[in-house]
C-alpha positions in Angstrom: -0.4 -0.2 -0.1 1.8 3.6 -1.0 2.3 6.0 1.8 -0.7 8.9 2.0 0.8 12.5 1.3 0.7 14.8 4.3 -0.9 18.4 3.0 2.1 20.3 3.1 3.9 17.4 0.5 1.3 18.0 -1.6 2.2 20.2 -4.6 0.0 23.4 -5.6 -0.5 24.8 -9.2 1.9 27.7 -10.0 0.2 31.0 -10.2 -2.5 32.4 -12.8 -2.4 36.2 -14.0 -5.5 37.9 -14.4 -5.2 41.4 -16.2 -7.1 43.8 -14.3 -8.4 46.0 -17.2 -8.5 50.0 -16.5 -11.7 51.5 -17.6 -12.7 54.9 -19.0 -15.8 57.2 -18.5 -17.6 57.7 -22.2 -19.5 60.6 -20.1 -19.9 61.4 -16.4 -22.7 63.2 -15.5 -23.1 63.9 -11.9 -26.7 64.7 -11.1 -26.3 65.8 -7.7 -25.6 65.6 -4.2 -27.5 62.5 -2.3 -28.8 62.6 1.5 -26.4 60.0 2.4 -23.6 62.0 1.3 -22.5 60.5 -2.0 -23.4 62.0 -5.8 -26.0 60.7 -7.9 -24.5 59.4 -10.8 -24.8 58.9 -14.3 -22.4 57.5 -17.1 -21.3 55.5 -19.6 -18.1 52.9 -18.2 -16.1 51.2 -20.6 -13.6 48.3 -19.9 -10.0 48.8 -21.7 -7.5 46.5 -23.4 -5.1 47.8 -21.1 -4.4 47.4 -17.1 -2.5 46.1 -14.1 -1.1 42.2 -13.5 -2.4 39.9 -11.3 -0.7 37.0 -10.0 -2.5 34.9 -7.6 -2.0 30.9 -6.3 -3.3 28.8 -3.6 -1.2 29.5 0.0 -1.5 28.4 3.2 -1.9 32.2 4.5 -2.9 35.7 3.0 0.2 38.0 1.3 0.0 40.4 -1.2 3.6 41.9 -2.7 3.6 44.7 -5.2 5.6 45.8 -8.2 6.1 48.0 -11.3 6.8 51.0 -12.1 3.5 52.9 -10.6 4.1 49.7 -7.3 6.5 51.6 -5.1 5.5 52.6 -1.8 2.0 50.8 -1.8 0.7 48.9 0.6 0.6 45.2 1.2 -1.7 45.2 3.9 -5.1 46.3 4.7 -4.0 49.4 3.2 -4.0 48.4 0.5 -7.7 47.8 -1.4 -6.6 44.5 -3.6 -5.7 42.7 0.4 -8.8 44.0 1.5 -10.6 42.1 -1.2 -9.1 38.9 -0.7 -9.3 38.9 3.6 -13.2 39.5 2.5 -13.5 36.9 0.1 -11.3 34.2 2.0 -14.0 35.5 5.6 -17.1 35.3 3.9 -16.2 31.5 1.7 -14.9 29.9 5.1 -11.5 29.2 3.3 -9.1 28.2 6.2 -5.9 28.8 3.6 -5.0 32.3 1.9 -3.2 33.2 -1.5 0.3 34.6 -2.7 -1.0 37.8 -4.6 1.7 39.4 -6.3 0.6 42.9 -8.0 2.3 44.6 -11.1 0.9 47.9 -11.3 1.5 48.9 -14.4 -1.7 51.8 -14.0 -0.9 55.4 -13.1 -2.1 56.1 -9.3 -4.6 58.4 -8.5 -5.6 58.7 -12.6 -9.3 58.2 -12.9 -8.9 54.5 -14.8 -10.5 52.5 -11.6 -7.5 50.8 -11.6 -7.5 50.0 -7.8 -11.1 48.9 -7.9 -10.3 46.8 -10.9 -7.4 45.5 -9.0 -10.1 44.6 -6.2 -12.5 43.3 -8.7 -10.2 41.0 -10.4 -8.7 39.5 -7.1 -12.4 39.1 -5.7 -12.8 36.6 -9.3 -9.9 35.0 -9.2 -10.5 33.7 -5.7 -13.7 32.5 -6.6 -12.2 30.7 -9.1 -9.6 29.1 -6.8 -11.8 28.6 -3.7 -15.4 28.1 -5.3 -18.2 29.4 -2.6 -21.4 30.4 -2.4 -20.2 34.4 -2.1 -22.2 37.1 -3.2 -19.3 38.8 -5.2 -21.6 42.4 -6.2 -22.4 42.8 -2.7 -18.6 42.5 -1.1 -17.8 44.3 -4.2 -19.9 47.5 -3.1 -18.6 47.3 0.2 -15.4 47.7 -1.4 -15.7 50.9 -3.3 -18.6 52.1 -6.0 -16.5 51.2 -9.1 -16.1 48.0 -8.0 -19.0 46.2 -9.1 -18.6 47.8 -13.0 -15.2 45.5 -12.8 -17.1 42.2 -11.9 -19.6 42.7 -14.9 -16.7 43.4 -18.1 -18.3 44.8 -20.4 -19.4 48.8 -21.5 -22.5 49.4 -19.4 -24.6 52.7 -18.1 -23.6 53.5 -14.6 -26.4 55.1 -12.1 -26.8 55.7 -8.5 -23.1 55.7 -7.2 -22.6 53.4 -9.6 -23.7 50.1 -8.2 -26.4 50.4 -10.9 -25.1 48.7 -14.0 -27.5 48.3 -17.7 -25.1 46.4 -19.6 -24.6 48.5 -23.2 -23.2 47.4 -26.6 -20.9 49.4 -27.7 -18.6 48.7 -31.0 -15.1 48.7 -29.9 -13.2 51.8 -30.3 -9.2 52.9 -30.8 -8.1 55.6 -28.4 -5.3 57.3 -26.5 -4.7 57.7 -23.0 -2.1 60.9 -22.0 -1.5 60.8 -17.8 0.6 63.9 -17.3 2.0 63.1 -14.1 -0.1 64.9 -11.9 -2.1 63.4 -9.1 -6.2 63.9 -8.4 -7.6 63.1 -5.5 -11.9 62.0 -6.2 -12.6 63.6 -2.9 -11.2 66.8 -4.0 -12.9 66.5 -7.9 -16.8 66.0 -6.2 -15.7 68.6 -3.4 -15.1 71.3 -5.7 -18.3 70.2 -8.1 -19.6 70.9 -4.8 -18.9 73.9 -4.1 -19.8 75.2 -7.7 -23.0 73.4 -7.7 -21.8 72.3 -11.0 -24.4 69.6 -11.3 -25.1 67.8 -15.1 -28.2 66.6 -16.4 -27.9 63.0 -17.4 -25.8 61.9 -20.6 -27.8 61.4 -24.3 -26.2 57.5 -24.3 -28.3 57.3 -27.8 -26.6 60.2 -28.8 -23.3 59.0 -27.8 -24.2 55.7 -29.3 -25.1 57.3 -32.7 -21.9 59.1 -33.1 -20.0 56.4 -32.1 -21.4 54.3 -34.9 -20.8 57.0 -37.4 -17.5 58.1 -36.0 -18.6 61.2 -35.2 -17.0 63.2 -32.1 -19.1 62.0 -29.3 -22.1 64.6 -27.6 -20.5 63.9 -24.1 -18.3 66.1 -21.1 -17.3 65.0 -17.4 -18.9 67.1 -14.7 -15.6 67.2 -12.5 -13.5 68.5 -15.7 -13.7 72.0 -15.1 -13.2 72.0 -11.7 -10.0 69.9 -12.0 -8.6 71.0 -15.0 -8.9 74.9 -13.7 -7.0 73.8 -10.9 -4.1 71.4 -12.9 -2.6 73.0 -16.5 -1.2 70.1 -17.1 -4.1 68.3 -17.5 -5.5 71.3 -19.5 -2.2 71.0 -21.8 -3.4 67.2 -22.1 -6.2 67.7 -23.5 -5.0 70.2 -26.1 -2.3 67.9 -27.0 -4.8 65.2 -27.5 -6.7 67.3 -29.7 -3.7 68.4 -31.6 -2.8 65.0 -32.4 -5.8 64.5 -34.7 -7.5 62.7 -32.6 -10.8 63.5 -31.6 -13.3 64.0 -28.1 -10.6 64.5 -26.0 -12.1 64.3 -22.1 -11.1 63.3 -18.8 -11.9 60.4 -17.1 -13.6 60.0 -14.3 -12.2 62.4 -11.4 -8.7 62.5 -13.7 -6.0 62.8 -14.3 -5.7 60.5 -17.3 -7.4 61.9 -20.7 -8.3 60.2 -23.3 -9.3 60.9 -26.7 -10.6 58.2 -30.0 -9.5 57.6 -33.1 -10.4 56.1 -36.2 -8.5 52.9 -35.6 -5.7 50.9 -34.1 -3.0 52.7 -36.1 -4.1 55.8 -36.0 -4.3 55.4 -32.3 -0.4 54.1 -32.0 0.8 56.5 -34.3 -0.5 59.3 -32.2 0.2 58.0 -29.3 4.0 58.0 -30.5 4.2 61.6 -31.6 2.7 62.2 -28.1 5.2 60.6 -26.2 8.0 61.9 -27.9 6.6 65.6 -27.7 6.5 64.4 -24.1 8.8 61.8 -22.5 7.4 63.2 -19.1 4.2 61.6 -19.4 2.8 58.4 -19.8 1.3 57.3 -22.5 -1.0 54.5 -23.8 -2.9 53.3 -27.3 -5.4 51.0 -26.5 -8.5 49.8 -27.4 -12.4 49.1 -25.8 -13.0 45.5 -24.4 
């Protein structure tokens, strides 16, 4: 009779790598301040083919390491949304073990691309595959942040409420260029400036936006946060102007900034424009990509 294996002698599978996609807002309306202190939003959120990477594998305990150009100085404990997401799932699933997680941070910090929220959602989904259990992922996601449920959905959607009311919306794939001019913008500040000015905006006309996308015309959208943020950060005004001058169309700030984007006619045009922008502004983060 063969000897039985001790639990600690079983070979575990190696790490699996997951893309945590960035997002842009194809328009962001802030309709007003709610009684609970949050804001009533109306936005068309779209995931992108660029983002952070997460390597996740089973382990006896939970650990997080952070690497990459934008990972220096990020916490690796409860101060990191990835760690909190992992801890929340493991506790909800009743998992006795843990996970070894490595976050490769490719997206700039505080950039309006939803990087932290996407990292958290991707962690939840990865652990649900690693340790299947009857866990309400959307409920866990919402407790982690208003944008996290969108990244569970993984497709373009109209977001309402504080961002948790999601309606999937078919959208053709779009080529675009992202530019981050190297300033960090606090979402808290962006919304506070909007409140001070009471610069609330009506709901987006998603039908008109979709029609413009299909026809290749400039998109009739707005970002309610852009005016207040751009007024206080000259590099954001410069990024928007540079995108327009690069032959792209419909330049807009994403979320609370500071990343801005503009649309291209196709992938080749996006890469050409991105190369020219990167050469002209070597201190900016510039990326050609597409929607998912």
